[in-house]
C-alpha positions in Angstrom: -31.3 -27.2 23.8 -34.4 -25.1 24.5 -33.3 -22.6 21.8 -29.8 -22.3 23.4 -26.6 -23.3 21.7 -24.0 -25.4 23.7 -20.7 -26.9 22.9 -18.0 -28.9 24.8 -14.3 -28.3 25.0 -11.9 -30.1 27.3 -14.8 -31.9 28.9 -16.4 -28.6 29.9 -19.8 -27.3 28.8 -20.1 -23.8 27.2 -23.2 -21.8 26.4 -22.9 -19.5 23.5 -24.5 -16.0 23.0 -24.6 -15.7 26.8 -23.1 -12.2 26.9 -22.3 -9.2 24.7 -18.7 -10.0 24.1 -18.1 -11.3 20.5 -15.2 -13.1 19.0 -14.1 -14.7 22.2 -14.4 -18.5 22.7 -13.8 -20.9 25.6 -12.1 -18.2 27.7 -9.3 -17.7 25.1 -8.0 -14.5 23.5 -10.3 -12.5 21.3 -10.3 -13.6 17.6 -11.0 -11.5 14.5 -13.8 -11.5 12.1 -12.9 -11.7 8.4 -15.0 -11.5 5.2 -13.5 -12.0 1.7 -15.3 -10.8 -1.4 -14.4 -10.4 -5.1 -15.5 -7.6 -7.4 -15.3 -8.8 -11.0 -17.6 -6.7 -13.2 -16.6 -6.8 -16.9 -14.0 -9.5 -16.3 -12.3 -9.1 -19.7 -11.5 -5.4 -19.2 -8.7 -3.9 -17.1 -10.2 -1.5 -14.6 -9.3 1.0 -12.0 -10.8 0.4 -8.5 -10.7 3.8 -6.9 -12.6 3.4 -3.6 -14.2 1.0 -1.2 -17.6 1.6 0.3 -19.0 -0.5 3.2 -22.6 -0.5 4.2 -21.8 -1.5 7.8 -22.2 -0.2 11.3 -18.3 -0.3 11.7 -15.3 0.4 9.5 -13.2 -2.7 8.7 -9.4 -2.9 7.9 -9.2 -3.9 4.2 -6.5 -5.8 2.4 -6.8 -5.5 -1.4 -5.4 -7.8 -4.0 -5.8 -7.6 -7.8 -4.1 -9.5 -10.5 -1.7 -6.5 -11.0 -1.2 -4.9 -7.6 -2.0 -4.7 -3.9 -3.4 -2.1 -1.6 -4.6 -1.5 2.0 -7.1 0.6 3.8 -6.8 1.0 7.6 -10.1 1.1 9.4 -9.2 4.6 10.7 -9.0 5.8 7.0 -12.7 5.3 6.4 -15.1 8.3 6.6 -18.8 7.9 7.5 -20.8 9.4 4.6 -24.6 9.2 4.4 -24.6 6.0 6.6 -21.8 4.2 4.7 -18.1 4.0 5.4 -16.1 5.3 2.5 -12.3 5.4 1.7 -9.9 5.8 -1.2 -7.7 2.8 -1.9 -4.0 3.3 -1.1 -1.1 1.2 -2.3 1.3 -0.5 0.1 4.2 1.7 1.2 7.6 0.8 -0.2 6.2 -0.7 -3.4 8.9 -0.6 -6.1 6.9 -2.1 -8.9 8.0 -0.4 -12.1 4.7 -0.9 -13.8 3.1 1.6 -11.4 2.3 5.1 -12.7 4.4 6.5 -9.8 7.6 5.1 -11.5 9.3 7.5 -14.0 12.6 7.3 -15.8 15.0 10.2 -15.7 17.7 9.0 -18.2 21.4 8.2 -18.3 23.5 10.1 -15.8 26.5 12.0 -17.2 28.6 12.4 -14.1 28.4 11.8 -10.3 30.1 13.9 -7.6 30.3 13.2 -3.9 31.5 10.5 -1.6 29.5 7.4 -0.6 27.9 7.1 1.9 27.0 10.8 1.8 25.5 13.5 -0.3 25.8 12.9 -4.1 25.1 15.1 -7.0 24.1 13.6 -10.3 24.4 15.6 -13.5 22.5 15.1 -16.7 23.1 16.7 -20.1 19.4 17.4 -20.6 16.5 19.0 -18.8 15.2 16.4 -16.3 11.7 18.0 -16.2 9.5 19.3 -13.4 7.6 16.2 -12.3 10.5 14.8 -10.2 10.5 16.4 -6.7 12.4 16.6 -3.4 11.5 13.6 -1.3 11.2 11.2 -4.2 13.3 8.0 -4.0 16.0 7.7 -6.7 17.1 4.4 -8.2 19.4 3.1 -10.8 18.8 0.2 -13.2 21.5 -2.4 -12.7 20.0 -5.7 -13.8 17.2 -4.8 -11.4 16.5 -1.5 -9.6 18.8 -0.4 -6.7 17.9 2.3 -4.3 20.4 5.2 -4.3 18.8 7.6 -1.8 16.3 10.4 -1.2 16.3 13.5 -3.3 17.1 16.6 -1.3 17.7 19.2 -4.1 17.1 19.8 -7.8 18.0 22.0 -10.7 17.1 21.6 -14.4 20.1 19.3 -14.9 21.2 18.0 -11.5 19.8 15.9 -8.6 21.2 16.1 -5.1 20.4 13.2 -2.7 21.4 11.6 0.5 21.4 7.8 1.4 18.5 6.2 3.1 19.5 4.8 6.5 19.7 1.0 6.2 21.3 0.3 9.6 21.0 1.5 13.1 23.8 3.9 14.3 26.6 3.6 15.0 26.7 1.4 11.9 26.7 3.8 8.9 24.1 3.5 6.2 25.0 1.7 3.0 24.5 3.5 -0.3 24.6 2.4 -4.0 26.8 4.8 -5.9 25.8 5.2 -9.6 28.4 5.8 -12.3 28.3 7.7 -15.6 26.0 5.9 -18.1 23.7 4.3 -15.5 20.0 4.7 -16.2 18.3 6.6 -13.4 14.7 6.5 -12.4 12.6 7.7 -9.5 9.5 6.6 -7.6 6.9 8.7 -5.9 5.7 7.7 -2.5 3.5 4.7 -3.0 0.8 5.8 -0.6 1.0 9.6 -1.2 0.6 9.1 -4.9 -2.1 6.5 -4.7 -4.7 6.6 -7.4 -6.4 3.2 -6.7 -5.7 -0.3 -7.7 -5.6 -1.5 -11.3 -6.7 -5.0 -12.4 -9.2 -7.2 -14.0 -10.7 -8.1 -10.6 -10.3 -7.0 -7.0 -10.3 -9.3 -4.0 -11.0 -7.6 -0.7 -10.4 -9.2 2.7 -12.2 -7.3 5.5 -11.0 -7.7 9.1 -12.6 -6.6 12.3 -10.9 -7.1 15.6 -13.4 -5.7 18.0 -15.5 -7.7 20.5 -18.7 -5.7 20.0 -21.4 -6.6 17.6 -20.8 -5.7 14.0 -22.9 -5.9 10.8 -21.9 -5.8 7.2 -24.6 -5.5 4.5 -22.8 -4.8 1.3 -19.5 -3.9 -0.3 -19.1 -1.4 -3.3 -16.4 0.3 -5.2 -16.0 3.2 -7.7 -14.7 1.4 -10.9 -13.8 2.8 -14.3 -12.1 1.3 -17.3 -8.3 1.6 -17.3 -6.6 2.9 -20.4 -2.9 2.3 -20.8 
């Protein structure tokens, strides 16, 4: 009416766009704005999606899904560069997907010393290499991977570790204890070792929870072909 927009709720009349508060309707709690987009260039090729770039006046929280993995970018992780918000894609913390590049096999353990739950020392009859590091999570393959604990010390043939707390004190933490012959593997931190998201396509869900005006003009990503 007269270039103004009105609606009714509960028998009461509401005029829209009457103040500067966005995402709040009929006196209720503030809602969120969401925009979902799909990047699908060269759909028959597996690709690495490295970054997200938003041509916007605000940074948006970003959930990322591909046909192979998931990721997330918090709005605070974006950096304003030349008028656009720019961020690297990070994987979801705690991801134990063995198809990830952060998952590496060690080999069969020769002997295990220590008492569970507590510090354990795993000994191997070969050099375990230099890529594994203190702070990595150690697992065993037992018809599915099982978390043993966090690595606290290393030599060329041994791994020392402690259990990860899985219960609030005074209940002691539980711990899987490997035995000789178990295949051992480790995972780097999913977020710290992030290198992007792999997939044939990438779906992005942008979320903005503010009540101020926000504009989004375009979404872009650095993409390159993935080679196994």
